[in-house]
VOVEX-488685 format. One record per residue (C-alpha): residue number from 1; x, y, z negated. Coordinates in nm, 4 decimals, padded with zeros to 6 digits, always signed. Example, Ala and Ser with C-alpha at 12.3 -4.5 7.8 and 13.67 -1.06 7.14 Angstrom:
! VOVEX-488685
+-----+----------+----------+----------+
:   k :     east :    north :       up :
+-----+----------+----------+----------+
:   1 : +01.2300 : -00.4500 : -00.7800 :
:   2 : +01.3670 : -00.1060 : -00.7140 :
+-----+----------+----------+----------+
! end
This chain:
! VOVEX-488685
+-----+----------+----------+----------+
:   k :     east :    north :       up :
+-----+----------+----------+----------+
:   1 : -04.8129 : +02.8809 : -05.6834 :
:   2 : -04.8919 : +02.5390 : -05.7398 :
:   3 : -04.7249 : +02.2486 : -05.5148 :
:   4 : -04.3923 : +02.1134 : -05.3521 :
:   5 : -04.1820 : +02.2115 : -05.1389 :
:   6 : -03.7887 : +02.1553 : -05.2317 :
:   7 : -03.9631 : +01.9292 : -05.5049 :
:   8 : -04.2049 : +02.1116 : -05.6499 :
:   9 : -04.3145 : +02.4283 : -05.4508 :
:  10 : -04.5950 : +02.4996 : -05.1790 :
:  11 : -04.6958 : +02.8342 : -05.1648 :
:  12 : -05.1215 : +02.8270 : -05.1754 :
:  13 : -05.2905 : +03.0085 : -04.8868 :
:  14 : -04.9905 : +03.0984 : -04.7415 :
:  15 : -05.1499 : +03.1551 : -04.3855 :
:  16 : -05.4813 : +03.3233 : -04.5426 :
:  17 : -05.2783 : +03.5619 : -04.7392 :
:  18 : -05.1037 : +03.6593 : -04.4447 :
:  19 : -05.3966 : +03.7563 : -04.2711 :
:  20 : -05.5609 : +03.9284 : -04.5074 :
:  21 : -05.2489 : +04.1498 : -04.6674 :
:  22 : -05.1049 : +04.3221 : -04.3663 :
:  23 : -04.8562 : +04.6156 : -04.4423 :
:  24 : -05.0251 : +04.9566 : -04.3868 :
:  25 : -04.6699 : +05.0803 : -04.2566 :
:  26 : -04.3955 : +04.8835 : -04.1313 :
:  27 : -04.1630 : +04.9966 : -04.3958 :
:  28 : -04.3811 : +04.9584 : -04.7409 :
:  29 : -04.3351 : +04.8209 : -05.0218 :
:  30 : -04.4725 : +04.4501 : -05.1132 :
:  31 : -04.4936 : +04.4160 : -05.5121 :
:  32 : -04.4912 : +03.9794 : -05.5565 :
:  33 : -04.6334 : +04.0668 : -05.9057 :
:  34 : -04.6014 : +03.6683 : -05.9619 :
:  35 : -04.2592 : +03.5833 : -05.7722 :
:  36 : -04.2440 : +03.2039 : -05.8624 :
:  37 : -03.9956 : +03.0335 : -05.6481 :
:  38 : -04.0190 : +03.3218 : -05.3777 :
:  39 : -04.2867 : +03.1217 : -05.1257 :
:  40 : -04.4781 : +03.4364 : -05.0288 :
:  41 : -04.1987 : +03.6332 : -05.0815 :
:  42 : -03.9671 : +03.4670 : -04.7788 :
:  43 : -04.3333 : +03.4570 : -04.5338 :
:  44 : -04.3856 : +03.7970 : -04.5431 :
:  45 : -04.0138 : +03.8990 : -04.5316 :
:  46 : -03.9993 : +03.6806 : -04.2259 :
:  47 : -04.3375 : +03.7988 : -04.0794 :
:  48 : -04.2603 : +04.1414 : -04.1402 :
:  49 : -03.8804 : +04.2996 : -04.0829 :
:  50 : -03.9610 : +04.6203 : -04.2000 :
:  51 : -04.0950 : +04.5028 : -04.5341 :
:  52 : -03.9703 : +04.5337 : -04.9140 :
:  53 : -04.0496 : +04.3305 : -05.1368 :
:  54 : -04.0193 : +04.3893 : -05.5378 :
:  55 : -04.0355 : +04.0458 : -05.6772 :
:  56 : -04.1327 : +04.0260 : -06.0931 :
:  57 : -04.1343 : +03.7295 : -06.2987 :
:  58 : -04.1674 : +03.6457 : -06.6426 :
:  59 : -03.9577 : +03.3310 : -06.6438 :
:  60 : -03.6008 : +03.4147 : -06.5868 :
:  61 : -03.5018 : +03.0454 : -06.5011 :
:  62 : -03.7454 : +03.0832 : -06.1859 :
:  63 : -03.6377 : +03.4477 : -06.1061 :
:  64 : -03.2714 : +03.2708 : -06.0994 :
:  65 : -03.4127 : +03.0735 : -05.8094 :
:  66 : -03.5882 : +03.3347 : -05.6375 :
:  67 : -03.3199 : +03.5210 : -05.6333 :
:  68 : -03.0722 : +03.2116 : -05.4616 :
:  69 : -03.3368 : +03.1853 : -05.2308 :
:  70 : -03.3747 : +03.5421 : -05.1370 :
:  71 : -03.0282 : +03.6031 : -05.0962 :
:  72 : -03.0473 : +03.6486 : -04.6701 :
:  73 : -03.2972 : +03.8888 : -04.7509 :
:  74 : -03.0411 : +04.1264 : -04.9195 :
:  75 : -03.1078 : +04.5052 : -04.9231 :
:  76 : -03.4989 : +04.4731 : -04.8764 :
:  77 : -03.5480 : +04.2833 : -05.2167 :
:  78 : -03.5650 : +04.4044 : -05.5704 :
:  79 : -03.6813 : +04.1880 : -05.9116 :
:  80 : -03.7897 : +04.2554 : -06.2186 :
:  81 : -03.8053 : +04.0440 : -06.5031 :
:  82 : -04.1488 : +04.0853 : -06.7183 :
:  83 : -04.4527 : +04.0199 : -06.7465 :
:  84 : -04.7070 : +04.1730 : -06.4346 :
:  85 : -04.8745 : +04.3411 : -06.6850 :
:  86 : -04.6015 : +04.4980 : -06.8738 :
:  87 : -04.4049 : +04.5950 : -06.4971 :
:  88 : -04.7658 : +04.7644 : -06.3867 :
:  89 : -04.8148 : +04.9506 : -06.6786 :
:  90 : -04.4959 : +05.1183 : -06.7084 :
:  91 : -04.4804 : +05.1350 : -06.3131 :
:  92 : -04.7862 : +05.3281 : -06.2700 :
:  93 : -04.7516 : +05.6729 : -06.1188 :
:  94 : -04.3752 : +05.6470 : -06.1791 :
:  95 : -04.2544 : +05.4971 : -05.8532 :
:  96 : -04.2750 : +05.4689 : -05.4715 :
:  97 : -04.6629 : +05.3507 : -05.4404 :
:  98 : -04.6961 : +04.9571 : -05.2762 :
:  99 : -04.8877 : +04.8580 : -04.9532 :
: 100 : -04.9063 : +04.5357 : -05.0853 :
: 101 : -04.9655 : +04.3619 : -05.4234 :
: 102 : -04.9836 : +03.9229 : -05.4575 :
: 103 : -05.0479 : +03.7952 : -05.7459 :
: 104 : -05.0327 : +03.4307 : -05.7840 :
: 105 : -05.1726 : +03.3129 : -06.0854 :
: 106 : -05.1245 : +02.9209 : -06.0557 :
: 107 : -04.8413 : +02.7718 : -06.2960 :
: 108 : -04.5871 : +02.5989 : -06.0582 :
: 109 : -04.5030 : +02.2458 : -06.0519 :
: 110 : -04.1742 : +02.3224 : -06.1568 :
: 111 : -04.3281 : +02.4269 : -06.4875 :
: 112 : -04.4668 : +02.0823 : -06.5713 :
: 113 : -04.1549 : +01.9119 : -06.3435 :
: 114 : -03.8496 : +02.0453 : -06.4651 :
: 115 : -03.8688 : +02.3103 : -06.6915 :
: 116 : -03.9145 : +02.1008 : -07.0073 :
: 117 : -04.0761 : +02.3234 : -07.2117 :
: 118 : -04.4570 : +02.1467 : -07.2855 :
: 119 : -04.6228 : +02.1859 : -06.9736 :
: 120 : -04.6404 : +01.8239 : -06.9087 :
: 121 : -04.8174 : +01.5561 : -07.0985 :
: 122 : -04.6129 : +01.2917 : -06.9082 :
: 123 : -04.2888 : +01.3817 : -07.1147 :
: 124 : -04.0874 : +01.3601 : -07.4519 :
: 125 : -04.0828 : +01.7487 : -07.5043 :
: 126 : -04.0890 : +02.0453 : -07.6722 :
: 127 : -04.4145 : +02.1905 : -07.7101 :
: 128 : -04.2929 : +02.5270 : -07.6184 :
: 129 : -04.5117 : +02.6166 : -07.2927 :
: 130 : -04.3951 : +03.0087 : -07.2632 :
: 131 : -04.3179 : +03.1089 : -06.9440 :
: 132 : -04.0562 : +03.3822 : -07.1257 :
: 133 : -03.9143 : +03.1486 : -07.3713 :
: 134 : -03.7564 : +03.4250 : -07.5042 :
: 135 : -04.0704 : +03.5965 : -07.6741 :
: 136 : -04.4011 : +03.5418 : -07.8355 :
: 137 : -04.5222 : +03.2218 : -08.0438 :
: 138 : -04.4805 : +02.8718 : -07.9060 :
: 139 : -04.7661 : +02.6255 : -07.8938 :
: 140 : -04.5768 : +02.4454 : -08.1544 :
: 141 : -04.6650 : +02.7551 : -08.3747 :
: 142 : -05.0429 : +02.7364 : -08.2312 :
: 143 : -05.0921 : +02.3943 : -08.3196 :
: 144 : -04.9501 : +02.3479 : -08.6962 :
: 145 : -05.0407 : +02.7347 : -08.7936 :
: 146 : -05.3773 : +02.8031 : -08.6988 :
: 147 : -05.6585 : +02.6594 : -08.8432 :
: 148 : -05.9081 : +02.4231 : -08.7631 :
: 149 : -06.1726 : +02.7065 : -08.6468 :
: 150 : -05.9110 : +02.9538 : -08.4411 :
: 151 : -05.7995 : +02.5910 : -08.2663 :
: 152 : -06.1321 : +02.4958 : -08.1726 :
: 153 : -06.2294 : +02.8164 : -08.0486 :
: 154 : -05.9212 : +02.8312 : -07.7915 :
: 155 : -05.9746 : +02.5278 : -07.6638 :
: 156 : -06.3217 : +02.5738 : -07.5758 :
: 157 : -06.2615 : +02.9298 : -07.4747 :
: 158 : -05.9921 : +02.8892 : -07.2613 :
: 159 : -06.0281 : +02.5072 : -07.1286 :
: 160 : -06.3117 : +02.4671 : -07.1845 :
: 161 : -06.3013 : +02.1604 : -07.3372 :
: 162 : -06.6740 : +01.9543 : -07.4624 :
: 163 : -06.4771 : +01.8369 : -07.7463 :
: 164 : -06.2892 : +02.1162 : -07.9073 :
: 165 : -06.3558 : +02.0615 : -08.2603 :
: 166 : -06.3229 : +01.6965 : -08.2953 :
: 167 : -05.9493 : +01.7441 : -08.0923 :
: 168 : -05.9625 : +02.0725 : -08.4124 :
: 169 : -05.9951 : +01.8683 : -08.7044 :
: 170 : -05.7345 : +01.5468 : -08.5730 :
: 171 : -05.4668 : +01.8130 : -08.5196 :
: 172 : -05.5117 : +01.9851 : -08.8362 :
: 173 : -05.5462 : +01.6143 : -09.0237 :
: 174 : -05.2328 : +01.4748 : -08.8130 :
: 175 : -04.9812 : +01.8151 : -08.9079 :
: 176 : -05.0173 : +01.7695 : -09.2488 :
: 177 : -04.8377 : +01.4366 : -09.2367 :
: 178 : -04.5740 : +01.5360 : -08.9942 :
: 179 : -04.5296 : +01.8957 : -08.7418 :
: 180 : -04.6606 : +01.8387 : -08.4107 :
: 181 : -04.3277 : +01.9165 : -08.2110 :
: 182 : -04.3894 : +01.7154 : -07.8867 :
: 183 : -04.6034 : +01.7814 : -07.6255 :
: 184 : -04.6068 : +01.3683 : -07.5952 :
: 185 : -04.7364 : +01.3522 : -07.9642 :
: 186 : -04.9764 : +01.6433 : -07.9178 :
: 187 : -05.0990 : +01.4340 : -07.6003 :
: 188 : -05.1709 : +01.0859 : -07.7771 :
: 189 : -05.3971 : +01.2889 : -08.0520 :
: 190 : -05.5804 : +01.4663 : -07.8132 :
: 191 : -05.6377 : +01.1183 : -07.6595 :
: 192 : -05.7324 : +00.9697 : -07.9513 :
: 193 : -05.9995 : +01.2015 : -08.0381 :
: 194 : -06.2430 : +01.1927 : -07.7337 :
: 195 : -06.4766 : +00.9396 : -07.6775 :
: 196 : -06.3171 : +00.6190 : -07.5663 :
: 197 : -06.4938 : +00.5960 : -07.2537 :
: 198 : -06.3016 : +00.9522 : -07.1471 :
: 199 : -05.9461 : +00.8268 : -07.2745 :
: 200 : -05.9027 : +00.6029 : -06.9265 :
: 201 : -06.0566 : +00.7926 : -06.6565 :
: 202 : -05.8460 : +01.0148 : -06.3092 :
: 203 : -05.7683 : +01.3139 : -06.5296 :
: 204 : -05.5906 : +01.2573 : -06.8455 :
: 205 : -05.8145 : +01.4102 : -07.1701 :
: 206 : -05.5289 : +01.6230 : -07.2916 :
: 207 : -05.5715 : +01.8125 : -06.9941 :
: 208 : -05.7960 : +02.0818 : -07.0390 :
: 209 : -05.6339 : +02.1649 : -07.4439 :
: 210 : -05.3308 : +02.1778 : -07.2561 :
: 211 : -05.4376 : +02.4168 : -06.9758 :
: 212 : -05.5775 : +02.5998 : -07.3107 :
: 213 : -05.2841 : +02.6441 : -07.5161 :
: 214 : -05.0753 : +02.7389 : -07.2172 :
: 215 : -05.3191 : +03.0328 : -07.1572 :
: 216 : -05.3131 : +03.1810 : -07.5414 :
: 217 : -04.9540 : +03.1090 : -07.6044 :
: 218 : -04.9059 : +03.3386 : -07.2616 :
: 219 : -05.1704 : +03.5641 : -07.3326 :
: 220 : -05.2556 : +03.4627 : -06.9400 :
: 221 : -05.6253 : +03.5890 : -06.9133 :
: 222 : -05.5654 : +03.9725 : -07.1640 :
: 223 : -05.2473 : +03.9770 : -06.8915 :
: 224 : -05.4573 : +03.9374 : -06.5911 :
: 225 : -05.7471 : +04.2045 : -06.7108 :
: 226 : -05.5119 : +04.4570 : -06.7919 :
: 227 : -05.2795 : +04.4098 : -06.4480 :
: 228 : -05.5482 : +04.4163 : -06.2103 :
: 229 : -05.6442 : +04.7362 : -06.3395 :
: 230 : -05.3349 : +04.9270 : -06.3406 :
: 231 : -05.2202 : +04.7826 : -05.9840 :
: 232 : -05.5092 : +04.9643 : -05.8437 :
: 233 : -05.4173 : +05.2379 : -05.9483 :
: 234 : -05.0825 : +05.1735 : -05.8048 :
: 235 : -05.1538 : +05.1115 : -05.4689 :
: 236 : -05.0577 : +05.3787 : -05.2107 :
: 237 : -05.3557 : +05.4961 : -05.0265 :
: 238 : -05.4480 : +05.2170 : -04.7728 :
: 239 : -05.2588 : +04.9848 : -04.9712 :
: 240 : -05.4150 : +04.6523 : -05.0246 :
: 241 : -05.4332 : +04.3797 : -05.3105 :
: 242 : -05.4872 : +03.9965 : -05.2955 :
: 243 : -05.5391 : +03.8013 : -05.6480 :
: 244 : -05.5168 : +03.3950 : -05.6463 :
: 245 : -05.6974 : +03.2352 : -05.9112 :
: 246 : -05.6912 : +02.8829 : -06.0394 :
: 247 : -05.9589 : +02.8628 : -06.2144 :
: 248 : -06.3029 : +03.0091 : -06.3017 :
: 249 : -06.1597 : +03.2168 : -06.6231 :
: 250 : -05.8952 : +03.4182 : -06.3692 :
: 251 : -06.1004 : +03.4213 : -06.0888 :
: 252 : -06.4199 : +03.5864 : -06.2729 :
: 253 : -06.1667 : +03.8313 : -06.4297 :
: 254 : -06.0708 : +03.9645 : -06.0179 :
: 255 : -06.4140 : +03.9041 : -05.9330 :
: 256 : -06.5149 : +04.1669 : -06.1843 :
: 257 : -06.2672 : +04.4069 : -06.1678 :
: 258 : -06.3383 : +04.4232 : -05.7900 :
: 259 : -06.6979 : +04.4657 : -05.8402 :
: 260 : -06.6692 : +04.7380 : -06.1393 :
: 261 : -06.4280 : +04.9688 : -05.8601 :
: 262 : -06.6368 : +04.8542 : -05.5224 :
: 263 : -06.6635 : +05.1813 : -05.3483 :
: 264 : -07.0527 : +05.2571 : -05.3043 :
: 265 : -07.1433 : +05.4599 : -04.9655 :
: 266 : -07.2938 : +05.7977 : -05.0698 :
: 267 : -07.4850 : +05.9699 : -04.7503 :
: 268 : -07.5722 : +06.3096 : -04.7145 :
: 269 : -07.9345 : +06.3719 : -04.6055 :
: 270 : -07.7575 : +06.6784 : -04.4268 :
: 271 : -07.5491 : +06.4721 : -04.1895 :
: 272 : -07.5666 : +06.1676 : -03.9952 :
: 273 : -07.3290 : +05.8931 : -04.1340 :
: 274 : -07.2181 : +05.7684 : -04.5491 :
: 275 : -07.0473 : +06.0902 : -04.7075 :
: 276 : -06.6987 : +05.9671 : -04.9354 :
: 277 : -06.7112 : +05.6926 : -05.0982 :
: 278 : -06.7453 : +05.6440 : -05.4903 :
: 279 : -06.7272 : +05.3631 : -05.7071 :
: 280 : -06.9244 : +05.2202 : -05.9283 :
: 281 : -06.7747 : +05.3004 : -06.2588 :
: 282 : -06.6821 : +05.6946 : -06.2820 :
: 283 : -06.3102 : +05.7948 : -06.3430 :
: 284 : -06.1905 : +05.4440 : -06.1844 :
: 285 : -05.9932 : +05.4229 : -05.8500 :
: 286 : -06.2511 : +05.3027 : -05.5885 :
: 287 : -06.1614 : +04.9580 : -05.3711 :
: 288 : -06.3164 : +04.8697 : -05.0215 :
: 289 : -06.3840 : +04.4721 : -05.1195 :
: 290 : -06.3103 : +04.2727 : -04.8215 :
: 291 : -06.3424 : +03.9449 : -04.9440 :
: 292 : -06.7285 : +03.9094 : -04.9820 :
: 293 : -06.7057 : +03.5726 : -05.1068 :
: 294 : -06.3313 : +03.3889 : -05.2226 :
: 295 : -06.1200 : +03.2452 : -04.9608 :
: 296 : -06.0644 : +02.8784 : -05.0036 :
: 297 : -05.7687 : +02.6600 : -04.8764 :
: 298 : -05.8395 : +02.4891 : -04.5776 :
: 299 : -05.9175 : +02.0958 : -04.5015 :
: 300 : -05.5688 : +02.0866 : -04.4004 :
: 301 : -05.3617 : +02.2670 : -04.6461 :
: 302 : -05.6068 : +02.0560 : -04.9024 :
: 303 : -05.4876 : +01.7505 : -04.7836 :
: 304 : -05.0896 : +01.8068 : -04.7520 :
: 305 : -05.1405 : +01.9853 : -05.1510 :
: 306 : -05.4315 : +01.8747 : -05.3469 :
: 307 : -05.3167 : +02.0911 : -05.6562 :
: 308 : -05.4135 : +02.3980 : -05.3983 :
: 309 : -05.7895 : +02.2493 : -05.3873 :
: 310 : -05.8866 : +02.4980 : -05.6742 :
: 311 : -05.7662 : +02.7989 : -05.5554 :
: 312 : -05.9361 : +03.1049 : -05.4406 :
: 313 : -05.8186 : +03.4396 : -05.3342 :
: 314 : -05.9456 : +03.8228 : -05.3180 :
: 315 : -05.8522 : +04.1202 : -05.1240 :
: 316 : -05.9236 : +04.4943 : -05.1656 :
: 317 : -05.7915 : +04.7960 : -05.0090 :
: 318 : -05.8035 : +05.1322 : -05.1838 :
: 319 : -06.0320 : +05.3668 : -05.0768 :
: 320 : -05.8180 : +05.6404 : -05.0784 :
+-----+----------+----------+----------+
! end
């Protein structure tokens, strides 16, 4: 989702998504499970005139912009305001099964540049970081209420931050003097907590910590794990699911979920050819993994949109 069109959005791995996610029927339903500013949705609606798209997003501001952008496709679009895991939990087995499901787990540049919710380390913004501002604990709640051990765990586990304990100790010490309520102040405290030689590199020293807090605030990894499982069960027979991730923690969840459900052909010794495939884990719906290795952006995409460099696309198809 990271990029910049109209100031802040370019759909990542768009060509590859269109190539892999081919509708199993001309008028099937596609669920754009992390619709954002509708870059992927627009491209799919344009390429496939019979396709219908249901867009899901937790951010009401983003969804309002997506609705405006997709106005020319009225009649073929619908929208749900929800986190994607909650959507698939309720959707599962109840409504029309989608032929296509697309996840794009990246955070849009809109959030960093325009949302004013503390995603960026550069602005003097309230330390919020919620994708849905109407629910859940803020980043300020976490840094002002959690003990040093739990803060360090979040920074190390979700941000892979090597100086997690030093940063957590600084946060706890400084919040005793005054609550940490702005992104700018938190970024400065983190910068002061790392060794001097780490403070002035190409990447801001608070980058990993801000990522970790955002993941914790929005339960991003938990939501991905739950949603992938339920989304596979929701797919129509022969339906295709694609997932775009932007860091190793996200990609690992998708990779393992696909591996557990990948079909294992069983050959009948009395007949030629494979028998009906079965999933690796009994009781779970089987899938055929279409990408042996994750698909990464081509050189021209990375050159035009450097933020796409870490993106990875994995695709699977419902086996039955």
